[in-house]
C-alpha positions in Angstrom: 4.9 -9.6 60.4 6.4 -6.2 59.7 4.5 -3.2 58.4 3.0 -3.7 55.0 3.7 -0.1 54.0 6.5 -0.9 51.6 6.9 1.5 48.7 9.2 -0.9 46.8 6.5 -3.5 46.8 3.9 -1.0 45.7 6.0 0.1 42.8 6.6 -3.5 41.8 2.8 -4.2 42.0 2.0 -1.4 39.6 4.1 -3.1 36.9 3.3 -6.7 37.5 0.3 -6.9 35.1 1.5 -4.6 32.4 2.6 -7.5 30.2 0.2 -7.7 27.3 0.5 -11.5 27.0 -0.2 -11.9 30.7 -3.3 -9.7 30.5 -4.6 -11.9 27.7 -3.8 -15.0 29.6 -5.5 -13.5 32.6 -8.8 -13.4 30.7 -8.6 -17.1 29.9 -7.3 -18.5 33.1 -8.3 -16.4 36.1 -11.1 -17.5 38.4 -14.6 -16.1 38.2 -16.3 -15.5 41.5 -19.7 -17.3 42.0 -22.9 -15.3 42.0 -23.3 -15.9 45.8 -20.4 -13.5 46.5 -22.1 -10.7 44.6 -25.5 -11.6 46.1 -23.9 -11.2 49.6 -22.4 -7.8 48.6 -25.7 -6.5 47.3 -27.7 -7.8 50.2 -25.4 -5.8 52.5 -26.0 -2.7 50.3 -29.7 -3.3 50.4 -29.7 -3.5 54.2 -28.2 0.0 54.2 -29.9 1.8 51.3 -33.0 -0.1 50.5 -33.8 -1.7 47.1 -34.4 0.8 44.3 -34.8 -0.5 40.7 -31.0 0.4 40.4 -28.4 2.1 42.4 -26.6 5.1 40.8 -22.9 4.2 40.7 -20.5 1.4 41.7 -16.7 1.5 41.4 -14.8 -1.8 41.0 -11.2 -1.2 42.0 -8.5 -3.4 40.5 -11.0 -4.6 37.9 -8.4 -6.3 35.7 -10.1 -7.3 32.4 -13.5 -6.9 34.0 -14.8 -10.4 33.6 -14.0 -11.6 37.1 -15.9 -9.1 39.1 -17.0 -5.9 37.3 -19.6 -7.4 35.0 -21.6 -8.9 37.8 -22.5 -5.5 39.1 -24.1 -4.3 35.8 -27.7 -5.5 36.6 -27.7 -3.5 39.9 -26.4 -0.1 38.9 -27.1 2.7 36.4 -23.3 2.9 35.9 -20.4 0.8 36.9 -16.8 2.2 36.7 -14.0 -0.3 36.6 -10.5 1.1 37.4 -7.1 -0.5 37.3 -3.6 0.8 37.5 -2.6 -1.4 34.5 -3.1 0.0 31.1 -2.9 -3.5 29.5 -5.6 -4.8 31.8 -7.9 -1.8 31.0 -7.2 -2.5 27.3 -8.4 -6.0 27.7 -11.4 -4.8 29.7 -12.5 -2.5 26.9 -12.0 -5.2 24.3 -14.3 -7.5 26.3 -16.9 -4.9 27.4 -20.4 -5.8 26.2 -22.3 -3.6 28.7 -23.5 -0.1 27.9 -23.5 0.9 31.6 -19.9 -0.2 32.3 -16.9 2.1 31.7 -13.2 1.3 32.3 -10.5 3.7 33.2 -6.8 3.6 34.2 -6.7 5.0 37.7 -5.1 4.5 41.1 -7.3 3.2 43.8 -6.2 5.9 46.1 -7.3 8.7 43.7 -10.6 7.7 42.1 -12.0 9.7 39.2 -15.4 10.3 40.8 -17.1 13.1 42.7 -17.5 13.3 46.5 -20.4 11.3 47.9 -21.4 9.8 44.5 -20.7 6.1 44.9 -23.0 3.5 46.4 -20.5 0.6 46.4 -16.7 0.4 46.2 -15.8 -3.2 45.3 -12.2 -4.6 45.6 -11.7 -8.1 44.3 -8.3 -9.7 44.9 -6.7 -6.3 45.0 -6.9 -4.9 48.6 -3.5 -6.4 49.6 -1.7 -4.3 46.9 -3.1 -0.9 48.0 -2.0 1.8 50.4 -4.7 0.9 52.8 -4.9 4.1 54.8 -5.1 6.3 51.7 -7.5 4.0 50.0 -9.9 3.9 52.9 -9.8 7.7 53.1 -10.6 7.9 49.4 -13.5 5.5 49.9 -14.9 7.7 52.6 -14.6 10.7 50.2 -16.5 9.1 47.4 -19.1 7.0 49.2 -22.6 8.2 49.9 -23.7 8.0 53.6 -24.6 4.4 54.1 -22.4 3.4 51.1 -20.5 0.1 51.2 -16.9 -1.1 50.8 -16.7 -4.8 49.8 -13.3 -6.4 49.6 -12.8 -10.1 48.9 -10.3 -12.6 47.6 -9.8 -16.3 47.3 -7.4 -18.7 49.1 -4.9 -20.8 47.3 -5.9 -23.8 49.4 -7.7 -26.2 47.0 -10.1 -29.0 47.9 -10.2 -31.5 45.1 -13.2 -33.6 44.0 -11.2 -36.5 42.7 -10.6 -40.1 43.7 -6.9 -39.4 44.0 -7.3 -36.1 45.9 -4.7 -36.9 48.6 -2.0 -37.4 45.9 -3.0 -34.3 44.0 -3.0 -32.3 47.3 0.5 -33.6 48.2 2.0 -32.4 44.9 0.4 -29.0 45.1 1.4 -28.5 48.7 5.0 -28.9 47.6 4.4 -26.5 44.7 2.9 -23.9 47.0 5.6 -24.3 49.6 8.3 -23.5 47.1 6.4 -20.7 45.3 5.7 -18.9 48.6 9.1 -19.5 50.2 11.9 -16.9 50.6 13.6 -18.6 47.6 11.0 -16.8 45.5 11.9 -13.1 45.5 8.6 -12.3 43.6 6.4 -13.5 46.5 6.4 -10.3 48.5 5.1 -9.4 51.9 1.8 -8.1 50.6 0.9 -11.5 49.1 1.3 -13.0 52.6 -1.9 -11.0 53.4 -3.8 -13.3 51.1 -2.4 -16.4 52.8 -3.6 -14.8 56.1 -7.1 -14.4 54.5 -7.2 -10.6 55.1 -7.0 -10.9 58.9 -4.1 -8.4 59.2 -5.3 -5.4 61.2 -4.0 -3.0 58.5 -6.6 -4.3 56.0 -9.7 -3.9 58.3 -12.3 -1.4 57.1 -12.2 1.6 59.4 -16.0 1.8 60.0 -17.9 0.7 63.1 -20.4 -1.2 61.0 -18.4 -4.1 59.5 -18.9 -7.7 58.7 -16.6 -10.6 57.8 -17.9 -13.5 55.6 -16.0 -16.8 55.4 -18.6 -19.3 54.2 -18.3 -18.7 50.4 -16.3 -20.8 48.0 -15.6 -21.1 44.2 -16.2 -24.4 42.5 -13.8 -24.6 39.5 -14.2 -27.1 36.7 -11.0 -27.1 34.7 -8.3 -29.5 33.5 -4.9 -30.6 34.7 -3.3 -28.2 32.3 -5.9 -25.5 33.1 -4.9 -25.6 36.8 -1.3 -24.9 35.9 -2.4 -22.1 33.5 -4.2 -20.5 36.4 -1.0 -20.7 38.5 0.9 -19.0 35.7 -1.6 -16.1 35.7 -0.4 -15.2 39.2 2.4 -12.7 38.8 4.6 -14.1 41.6 4.5 -17.5 39.9 5.0 -16.3 36.3 8.0 -14.0 37.3 9.6 -16.8 39.3 9.3 -19.4 36.5 10.6 -17.0 33.9 13.6 -15.9 36.0 15.7 -18.9 35.0 15.7 -22.2 33.1 16.1 -24.3 36.3 12.7 -23.0 37.6 11.0 -23.8 34.3 12.4 -27.3 34.4 11.2 -27.7 38.0 7.7 -26.5 36.8 7.7 -29.1 34.0 8.6 -31.8 36.5 5.8 -30.7 38.8 3.3 -30.9 35.9 4.4 -34.4 35.1 4.0 -35.3 38.8 0.5 -33.8 38.9 -0.6 -35.9 35.9 0.8 -39.0 37.6 -1.1 -38.0 40.8 -4.3 -37.8 38.7 -3.5 -41.1 37.1 -3.7 -39.7 33.6 -1.4 -39.0 30.6 -3.9 -36.5 29.2 -3.1 -32.9 30.1 -6.7 -31.9 29.4 -8.2 -34.5 31.7 -11.0 -32.9 33.8 -10.2 -31.6 37.3 -12.7 -30.1 39.8 -11.8 -28.3 43.0 -13.1 -25.7 45.5 -11.3 -22.6 46.8 -12.5 -20.6 49.8 -13.5 -17.0 49.4 -13.1 -14.5 52.3 -14.9 -11.2 52.4 -14.7 -7.9 54.3 -17.7 -5.7 54.3 -18.1 -2.2 55.8 -20.7 0.5 55.8 -20.1 4.3 55.9 -22.0 5.9 58.7 -25.1 7.8 57.7 -24.9 11.6 58.3 -26.8 12.7 61.4 -30.0 14.5 60.9 -29.8 18.3 61.1 -31.6 19.7 64.1 -34.3 22.2 63.2 -34.5 25.6 64.8 
């Protein structure tokens, strides 16, 4: 693929989640990561910096409303700072904040509002593909303590259904995904292709010598037929595509009816369980060399 340094896409990304209605829907419909993801992150931090009662500071970049990733860090840190470029997402985060040690701010990932060498962990959940990677990693290097950790992770759109009619469900959603990620959808931009590639693109790799990739985690989602489609609509490239014309909305309604038929139900709130893979990039800032005496 071509270079992902596309300023037009970055500008578009900064506005995709400004819609207040979408931010509220995000809270209801977006996937929560399992505890095992954060346990993996914190084990990697512990390998580097030991295990004090609490670490001083973590920054969660692209925190959204805070419920998907930020809150899981609260037990491990004296302070957690969640930042997002979207004012409406931060508004939702503050509305939902029940932790005294979590603070939310509007901020660019490439210019974090923290001091040099003050951060133990920079966490980036489902956001890395939207960033200016070179500037972001330089900023991480500025704010991280020696031995501090970058943890970037996201989930695949490939779904594995726990349902007796799983092959029929998968067939419908394969057609849905094919159209939504095709050139016919102008809102599915190059940077979202990085998620399809599971963050294997060289531009996303953490520029430290001590790095690790993790591919054995997954999310188990218990939802409903309608809940699955609500999740899809919380994705900006889906929502924008569907709202761009009546024809797309009609196609979406048809897909929903096909999905209910595939599930052999006429109840939109019929239960549906599936798994989505999580992929993780971990990296550790080098420790500063010991000063020689004399």
